[in-house]
C-alpha positions, 0 to 999 in steps of 0.5 A: 785144764785151762790155758791163759794167754801171755801178751807181749807189747813192743814199746816204740818211742820217737826220741828225735830232738823235735819232740818238745820238752814237755812231751819228753816229760809226758813220755817218761812219766806215762811209761813209768806209770804204765810199767809200775801198773802193768799186769802180770800177764803182760811183758814189754820190749822197750826201744826207740824206732830206729833200724836196730829194732829189726833184731829179735826183741827181748821181752821182760816183766822186770819192772826196775829194768824197764824203768831204767831203760826210760831213764836212760832215754835221751832225745837227740836229732836223728833220721828214722821213720816209723813207717819203715820200722813198723813195716819190717817189724810186722812183716817179720812177725808174720813170717814167724807167725808170732801170736799175741803181740802188739805195739805201743807207739809214742810219736809227734809225727814229725820224722825223716821220709820213708826210704824202704817202704810206702805207707800203702805197703804198711797199711796192707801189712797192718790190715787183719795182721792181729798185731794192733798199734796203739799210738799216743799222738804227742800234740804240739803247736807244729804238728797238727797235720801229722795227726791223719797219718798216725790215725791211719796206722792205729785204725788200720791195725785195729788199735787206737790212737790217743792224744796228750792234749788234756784239759781240766784242773788236774788232768794227771796225763800219765794215769789217764794215758795208762788207763786208756791204753790198758783198756784198749789192750784189754778190749782187743785181747778179749775179742781176738786173742780168745781163739788161742785159748779155744784152739788149744782147748779143741785140740786136746791131749792129741796135739800141743801148742808151741809156746808161741808160734801156734804150730802143730807137731809133725808126725815125727815129733809124736814120741816128744809130744807124748812125753810133754803130755805125760809130764803135765798129766796127773791123776784127778785126786792127786794134788800138784803145784802150778806149772809155769813154763819159762820164757824162751830166749827168743821172746816168744809168746807164752802159754801159761797152764794154771792148774790149782791144787793144794792148800791155796785151791781150798778154803785155807787160802780164804781163811789165811786171807781173812786172818791178815785183813783182821790183823791189818785193821787191829793194827791200823786202829792202834796206829790211829790211837797212837797218833792221836795221843802224840797230837794231843800231846802237841796241841793244847785242849783248845785245839790250837798249837801250844805257844812258846815263850815270847823270848824264843826265836821266831824261826823254829827248826827241828829235824825229822827223817833227814828233812828240815822244817822251817816255820817262818810266821804264823801265816806259814804253809807247809814247807819241806827243806832238804839239809845243805847251804844252797841258795834260797828262794822266797815266793810271797803270794801277792794277794795274801802275802803268804811266804814260802822260803825254799832252800834249793838242794838239787831241785825242789817240787811245788804242788798241792800233794806229794811234793817238796812244797805243798800249797793247799786250797788251790784246785787249779794246782796240779799235784806235781805242778813245778819244780825249782832247781839251780844250775851254774849259780842260776835259779830255774823254774820248770813246768812238770806237764801241769794241767793249767801250765806255769807262767813267768811275768804272764808268759807260759813257759816250759823251763826259764831262769828266775830273776828277783821280783819276777812274778811266778803264776801257778794255779790261780795264784801269782807269787813275788820271787826273791833269790838269796 
């Protein structure tokens, strides 16, 4: 019988108003990416580091619930301290002897003074505690001096410090941060959490390990222990389903006992997988032929779009899945516009005079892939670079934590109101702004 350790991660977010707008965006996008790509053997508890965290945490593997908590996150002025919160959480965990837990902290390091615990006390609690702390340092102009304290917390606990100061044409901070965090967590768990599996295997059938407190039953509990072992015991040639114990209300660590059996333990699972893969390939090939046939009907034999009569209107509108596309000129790039009677923003590339006419319905994102407005041929442009939106009759542009930033009239911005004839620089190109 094999035993598998289920990790639990407490996420503490610095939601103080000192966190810059760009870092607020980084926190939310990174957490969503992290939750959407989490492994099945890791549960999370999401909270801000205020003193109400000191009650027992509830861990969940429900991605939708976790993402909803991120969406509800608000940043406001408050007086909280990471040292106090970490000291009390780690102290409580040690008293209860929990296993297989770690902490992920997002912090700019700018906070109120500690009132209950000194830093030396925190370092003492963290050292060899078995609870690593992974700290995401939210870099901004006024917090360089706080890096030393956050680095000490991560290093003392056996965790790691990560920075949000990324460089490159398309840093994709949320993905890179998540990959580095998960890599560090996996590296720690392989080395340090293996002992819990070994402890269980050494104990054998005479003892049992509690779901998450690593305790051995007292003599008076022998009868209940024997009953538990009998429930999990089967004949060697008997097939039975995987046993997965439920998570207790106290949110403690779960050990999952995986014992294969039945159809999925033999060659049947491989045969079924092969059949599904072949069926998927056939469907993909047929879909490709259908798409090619439709495109050949749309394009002439020369490979160009079939020309319309000269007396047809310059603008061609058509509906596609609730999205309106407007062809502006022969030199237009793809522009996706939502239906509605909102204001229009025209972006004219200063060098080539290429035009993008954008209808503002809520907000419209701009980038080189997966956006409402797609601009190709510019590697310095992030996949989701910036967005345009309307607020109380005014048009605004907001940077979406892009690698190379967004500039208006030569000044790098996070969010600013746009006016006619402003110059908007995204990637390597500058556009003249027109507002209708």
